[in-house]
C-alpha positions in Angstrom: 23.2 -24.5 -3.7 23.2 -21.0 -2.2 20.0 -19.0 -1.3 20.8 -16.6 -4.2 20.5 -19.5 -6.6 17.1 -20.5 -5.3 14.0 -18.4 -4.6 13.1 -19.9 -1.2 12.8 -17.4 1.7 14.3 -18.6 5.0 12.1 -20.8 7.1 12.0 -21.8 10.7 14.4 -24.1 12.6 12.7 -23.7 16.0 10.2 -25.9 17.9 6.7 -24.7 18.2 6.1 -25.1 21.9 5.8 -21.4 22.7 4.3 -18.4 20.9 7.4 -16.5 22.1 9.3 -18.5 19.4 7.3 -16.8 16.6 8.5 -13.3 17.6 12.1 -14.5 17.8 11.9 -16.3 14.5 10.6 -13.1 12.8 13.3 -11.1 14.6 16.0 -13.5 13.3 14.6 -13.3 9.8 14.8 -9.5 10.0 18.3 -9.1 11.2 20.2 -12.3 10.5 19.2 -12.8 6.8 22.3 -11.9 4.9 22.1 -9.6 1.9 23.7 -12.3 -0.2 21.0 -14.8 0.8 18.3 -12.6 -0.9 17.9 -14.0 -4.4 18.2 -12.0 -7.6 14.5 -12.2 -8.3 13.6 -10.8 -4.8 16.0 -8.0 -5.1 14.7 -7.1 -8.6 11.1 -7.2 -7.2 12.2 -4.8 -4.4 13.6 -2.4 -6.9 10.3 -2.3 -8.7 8.5 -1.9 -5.4 10.7 1.1 -4.6 10.1 2.6 -8.1 6.3 2.3 -7.9 6.2 3.6 -4.3 8.2 6.7 -5.2 6.1 7.3 -8.3 2.9 7.2 -6.2 4.4 9.6 -3.7 5.2 12.0 -6.4 1.7 11.9 -7.8 0.3 12.4 -4.2 2.8 15.0 -3.0 0.2 17.8 -3.1 -2.9 15.8 -2.5 -5.4 17.0 0.2 -3.9 16.5 3.7 -0.3 16.2 2.6 0.5 19.9 3.0 -1.1 20.0 6.5 1.0 17.1 7.8 4.1 18.4 6.2 3.7 21.9 7.7 3.1 20.4 11.2 6.3 18.3 10.9 8.3 21.3 10.0 6.6 23.4 12.7 7.5 20.9 15.3 11.0 20.5 13.9 13.7 18.6 15.7 16.9 16.7 14.7 17.5 17.2 11.0 18.3 13.7 9.9 15.9 12.5 7.2 14.4 14.4 4.3 10.7 15.1 3.6 10.5 14.2 0.0 10.1 17.0 -2.5 10.5 19.7 0.1 14.3 19.7 0.7 13.8 19.9 4.4 14.9 17.5 7.1 13.2 16.4 10.3 13.7 13.5 12.7 13.5 10.1 11.0 10.1 9.1 12.5 8.5 12.4 11.3 10.0 11.9 7.8 8.7 8.4 7.6 5.2 9.6 8.6 5.0 12.6 6.2 6.4 10.6 3.3 4.0 7.8 3.8 1.1 10.2 3.7 2.3 11.4 0.3 2.7 7.8 -0.9 -0.7 6.5 0.2 -2.7 9.6 -0.5 -4.1 8.5 -3.9 -4.6 4.9 -2.9 -2.5 4.0 -5.9 0.2 2.1 -4.1 0.8 -1.7 -4.1 -1.2 -4.4 -2.5 -0.2 -7.8 -1.1 -3.2 -10.1 -1.6 -2.2 -12.8 0.9 -2.1 -10.2 3.7 -4.8 -7.9 2.3 -2.4 -5.1 3.0 -0.7 -2.1 1.3 2.9 -2.8 2.1 5.3 -0.2 0.7 3.3 2.8 2.0 4.7 1.9 5.5 8.0 0.3 4.5 9.5 2.5 1.8 9.2 5.7 3.9 10.6 3.9 6.9 13.7 2.3 5.1 14.6 5.6 3.4 14.2 7.7 6.5 16.3 5.3 8.7 18.7 4.6 5.9 19.3 8.3 5.5 19.8 8.8 9.2 22.4 6.1 9.5 24.0 6.8 6.0 23.3 3.2 4.9 24.3 2.0 1.4 21.6 1.4 -1.1 22.2 -2.4 -1.0 21.3 -2.4 2.7 18.2 -0.3 2.2 16.9 -2.7 -0.4 17.7 -5.7 1.8 15.7 -4.0 4.7 12.8 -3.5 2.3 12.8 -7.2 1.4 12.9 -8.5 4.9 10.3 -6.0 6.0 8.0 -7.2 3.3 8.7 -10.8 4.4 7.6 -10.1 7.9 4.4 -8.4 6.7 3.7 -11.4 4.4 4.3 -14.0 7.0 2.3 -12.3 9.8 -0.4 -11.3 7.3 -1.0 -14.8 6.0 -1.7 -16.3 9.4 -3.8 -13.4 10.4 -5.8 -13.5 7.2 -6.5 -17.2 7.6 -8.1 -16.4 10.9 -9.9 -13.2 10.1 -13.6 -13.0 11.0 -14.3 -9.4 10.0 -12.7 -6.5 8.1 -12.9 -3.7 10.6 -9.2 -3.3 11.1 -6.7 -2.1 8.5 -3.9 -4.6 7.8 -1.7 -1.9 6.2 -1.5 -0.3 9.6 -1.7 -3.2 12.1 0.5 -5.7 10.1 2.5 -3.1 8.1 3.9 -1.7 11.3 5.7 -5.0 12.1 7.4 -4.8 8.7 8.5 -1.2 9.4 9.9 -2.4 12.7 11.8 -5.3 11.1 13.3 -3.0 8.4 14.3 -0.3 10.8 15.9 -2.7 13.3 18.0 -4.2 10.5 19.2 -0.8 9.4 19.9 0.3 13.0 22.0 -2.8 13.6 19.7 -4.2 16.3 20.3 -7.6 17.9 17.7 -10.4 17.6 16.6 -9.7 21.2 16.3 -5.9 20.5 14.3 -6.7 17.3 12.0 -9.0 19.2 11.4 -6.3 21.8 10.7 -3.7 19.1 8.1 -6.0 17.5 6.4 -6.1 20.9 6.7 -2.4 21.4 5.0 -1.8 18.1 2.3 -4.3 19.1 1.6 -2.1 22.1 1.0 0.8 19.7 -0.5 -1.1 16.7 -3.8 0.4 15.5 -5.7 1.1 12.4 -9.4 0.5 12.1 -11.2 1.1 8.8 -13.7 3.7 10.1 -11.7 6.5 8.5 -12.3 4.8 5.1 -15.9 4.0 5.8 -16.5 7.7 6.6 -14.4 8.8 3.6 -12.1 11.0 5.6 -8.5 12.2 5.1 -7.4 10.1 8.1 -7.5 7.0 5.8 -4.4 8.3 4.0 -2.4 8.9 7.1 -2.8 5.4 8.7 0.1 3.6 7.0 2.2 6.7 8.1 1.3 6.0 11.7 2.7 2.5 11.2 5.8 3.8 9.5 6.5 6.3 12.3 5.6 3.8 15.0 7.9 1.2 13.5 10.9 3.5 13.5 10.1 4.7 17.0 9.8 1.1 18.3 13.1 0.2 16.8 14.8 3.1 18.5 13.1 2.4 21.9 14.2 -1.2 21.8 17.8 -0.2 20.9 17.7 2.1 23.9 16.8 -0.8 26.2 13.0 -0.7 26.4 11.6 -4.2 26.5 8.5 -5.4 24.7 6.0 -8.3 24.9 7.0 -11.4 23.0 3.7 -13.3 22.9 2.2 -11.1 20.2 1.1 -13.4 17.3 -1.0 -16.1 18.9 -1.9 -18.0 22.1 -2.1 -15.2 24.7 -5.4 -13.6 25.6 -4.2 -10.2 24.2 -2.4 -11.6 21.1 -2.7 -10.3 17.6 -4.9 -13.2 16.4 -7.3 -12.7 19.3 -7.7 -9.0 18.7 -8.2 -7.0 15.4 -10.8 -9.5 14.2 -8.3 -12.5 13.9 -9.9 -15.0 16.2 -10.3 -18.3 14.5 -8.7 -21.4 16.1 -6.2 -22.8 16.2 -3.7 -20.2 17.1 -0.7 -20.1 14.6 2.5 -21.9 15.4 6.0 -21.0 14.4 5.7 -23.7 11.7 2.7 -21.8 10.3 4.4 -18.4 10.3 7.8 -19.6 9.1 6.8 -22.3 6.6 9.1 -22.4 3.6 7.6 -20.6 0.6 8.3 -20.7 -3.1 9.0 -17.0 -3.3 9.5 -13.9 -1.2 6.6 -11.7 -0.2 8.1 -8.7 -2.1 7.6 -10.8 -5.3 3.9 -11.2 -4.5 3.1 -7.5 -4.5 0.3 -6.4 -7.0 0.6 -2.9 -8.5 -2.6 -0.9 -9.1 -3.6 0.5 -12.5 -6.5 2.5 -11.1 -6.3 5.1 -8.3 -9.1 3.7 -6.2 -10.1 0.8 -4.0 -10.0 -2.5 -5.8 -13.6 -3.2 -5.0 -14.5 -0.7 -7.8 -12.3 -2.3 -10.5 -14.6 -5.1 -11.8 -17.4 -2.6 -12.4 -15.0 -0.1 -14.0 -13.7 -2.8 -16.4 -17.2 -3.7 -17.4 -18.1 0.0 -17.9 -14.9 0.6 -20.0 -15.7 -2.4 -22.1 -19.2 -1.0 -22.9 -17.9 2.5 -23.4 -15.2 1.4 -25.9 -17.4 -1.0 -27.8 -20.3 1.4 -28.2 -18.5 4.7 -28.2 -20.5 5.9 -25.2 -20.5 9.5 -23.9 -22.2 10.6 -20.7 -25.0 12.5 -22.3 -26.3 9.3 -24.0 -26.8 7.6 -20.7 -30.0 7.8 -18.8 -29.1 5.5 -16.0 -26.5 2.9 -15.0 -27.3 -0.1 -12.8 -24.5 -2.1 -11.1 -25.0 -5.6 -9.7 -22.5 -7.7 -7.9 -20.3 -8.0 -4.7 -19.4 -4.3 -4.7 -23.0 -3.4 -3.9 -22.6 -4.9 -0.4 -19.1 -3.7 0.2 -18.5 -0.7 2.5 -15.3 -0.1 0.6 -17.3 1.2 -2.4 -21.0 1.2 -1.9 -21.4 5.0 -1.2 -23.6 7.2 -3.3 -21.9 10.1 -5.1 -23.0 13.3 -3.5 -21.6 16.6 -2.2 -18.9 15.8 0.3 -16.3 17.6 2.6 -13.5 15.5 1.1 -14.6 14.7 -2.5 -11.3 13.1 -3.5 -11.5 10.5 -0.7 -15.2 9.8 -1.7 -14.2 9.4 -5.3 -11.5 6.8 -4.3 -14.1 4.7 -2.5 -17.2 5.2 -4.5 -18.3 2.7 -7.2 -20.7 5.1 -8.9 -18.1 7.8 -9.4 -15.5 5.3 -10.6 -17.9 3.8 -13.1 -19.0 7.3 -14.3 -15.3 8.3 -14.8 -14.6 5.0 -16.6 -17.4 5.7 -19.1 -16.3 9.3 -19.6 -12.5 8.9 -19.5 -11.9 5.2 -20.0 -9.3 5.4 -17.2 -9.1 6.3 -13.5 -5.6 7.7 -12.6 -4.3 10.6 -10.5 -5.6 13.0 -13.1 -9.2 11.8 -12.8 -9.2 12.3 -9.0 -7.4 15.6 -8.8 -9.6 17.9 -6.7 -9.7 20.5 -9.4 -10.7 17.9 -12.0 -13.4 16.5 -9.7 -14.9 20.0 -9.2 -14.8 20.8 -13.0 -15.8 17.5 -14.5 -19.6 18.2 -14.5 -20.3 15.3 -16.9 -18.8 12.7 -14.5 -20.5 14.4 -11.5 -23.9 14.3 -13.2 -23.5 10.7 -14.5 -22.3 9.4 -11.1 -25.6 10.7 -9.6 -27.5 8.5 -12.2 -25.7 5.3 -11.2 -27.5 2.9 -8.9 -26.1 0.1 -6.9 -28.7 -2.7 -7.1 -29.4 -5.5 -4.7 -29.8 -9.0 -6.2 -33.6 -8.8 -6.0 -33.6 -5.8 -8.3 -31.9 -7.6 -11.1 -30.6 -11.0 -12.0 -28.3 -12.8 -9.6 -24.7 -12.3 -10.6 -22.8 -14.5 -8.2 -19.2 -13.4 -8.1 -19.5 -11.5 -11.3 -20.1 -7.7 -11.4 -22.6 -6.7 -14.1 -23.0 -3.1 -15.4 -26.2 -2.3 -17.2 -26.3 1.0 -19.1 -29.7 2.3 -20.1 -29.4 4.8 -22.9 -31.7 7.7 -23.6 -32.8 6.1 -26.9 -34.1 3.1 -25.0 -31.3 0.6 -25.6 -29.9 -1.4 -22.8 -26.3 -2.5 -22.8 -24.8 -5.1 -20.4 -21.3 -6.3 -19.6 -19.9 -8.4 -16.8 -16.5 -8.7 -15.2 -15.0 -11.2 -12.8 -13.3 -10.2 -9.5 -9.8 -8.7 -9.8 -8.2 -7.7 -13.0 -5.7 -5.1 -14.3 -3.2 -5.5 -11.4 0.5 -5.6 -12.4 3.0 -8.0 -11.1 6.8 -8.5 -11.4 8.6 -9.5 -13.5 5.9 -10.0 -16.2 4.7 -6.4 -16.0 7.9 -4.5 -15.3 7.7 -2.3 -18.3 4.1 -1.4 -17.5 5.1 -0.6 -13.9 7.9 1.7 -15.3 5.3 3.3 -17.5 3.0 3.9 -14.5 5.9 5.5 -12.7 6.6 7.8 -15.6 3.0 8.9 -15.8 2.9 9.6 -12.1 6.0 11.7 -12.2 4.7 13.6 -15.3 1.5 14.2 -13.4 3.4 15.5 -10.4 5.2 18.2 -12.4 8.2 17.7 -10.1 10.7 16.5 -12.8 11.3 17.6 -16.3 10.2 15.1 -18.9 13.7 14.8 -20.2 15.0 13.7 -16.8 12.5 10.9 -16.2 14.4 8.1 -17.9 17.5 8.9 -15.9 15.4 8.9 -12.7 14.2 5.4 -13.5 17.7 4.2 -14.0 18.8 5.8 -10.7 16.1 4.0 -8.7 16.6 0.7 -10.4 20.4 1.0 -9.8 19.9 1.9 -6.1 21.9 -1.1 -4.9 25.1 0.4 -6.3 24.6 3.6 -4.3 27.3 3.8 -1.7 25.4 6.1 0.6 21.6 6.4 0.3 21.9 10.2 0.9 23.4 10.4 -2.5 19.9 9.3 -3.8 17.7 11.1 -1.2 19.5 14.3 -1.8 19.1 14.0 -5.6 17.1 16.5 -7.6 14.1 14.2 -7.7 13.5 13.8 -4.0 14.6 17.3 -3.2 12.1 18.7 -5.6 12.2 21.9 -7.7 
């Protein structure tokens, strides 16, 4: 039975004596996996990943910080080989990958891979489209590069997550860059040796701590772009003959699992990294329904439940108390207050997310648009009346998140929600992912409503595109 008839990603056929083998196994996966070995289900998942990513980029194309990085890329200029989306201007492929990633990740609305704890397409889609355009690759090859790039992220991410001792580093940057390397090397036609070198070159550059998030700064949204750009550069450096370290995943004193908070023993072996799996990593992606950090979602779901059941409006609410894991999480436990970058604060602030959930019953790009944040005085005032309560201030909630709404008439309303919820997956939620894409594009104002259905068809039919430039030069990515 061929690989296209099964759904099993390629595994390892190497002994596990040396950690060098892990790097070479990943390199072989990246460049020796034949397109026809990628099963139908994985290719379909990759098309949905591409669709969601481009929709998120459209919604974020004019978010704070995007204009600045775009203007700098155009100011520095260089070889015109890859397009900055929605601007109809070309720059060197590493610069295009960087700028386009910032657009994609700006609203924190892009996909998430739970086993790796990483945003994946924010580094990979900009990298594969930038390199694909530079080498005039067919759409089929671009999709295959996206699949193997996701697979490298998934395999490295799993072994690192199993050994994580703290959350100070950002997997979307540190691990995501390896996926960008794998995808870029495949499109550039690199050998296994060159790809292994490129993985090591990126490891020399890999970075991405979470302090930008914890301080609620615009740097948070450029970090996957650093990985996208670095991955493309590493691939080109290796192709030019630069060598890179091979002992990068485990074992060595400076290996990935000893740095970046991944330090539990034993070190991973090639059998750990390349173990056969029942599906490809691209099929494991989760797609967000709220434009915020997932730590806020359980509280938002509980708040929406109460608001819908009781018809709540902000002026009825005297106070809201939130109990649960989010109270302790630096990803959301900030108070809502005046801030230099209010959109970033709103994305990582449980009180603002809960206030918006009560007022709007949703939390998409519209709710975190800077003008909307500035004008929505009801949400602003309510967010300042929301308290994150430690267990001793209320009943112990365990893993549940409980929202208690105290009304001005003296009533107290409570609802609880379990962790997670409302993420979309393929293929079960394909129609909802398409609907999300359409809403993002409508919000962007980049495409006439009448053209959106045709755009969906073009993206989902990307594999039949003989030259990816035919797509990247289309009206959608060129912009108005």
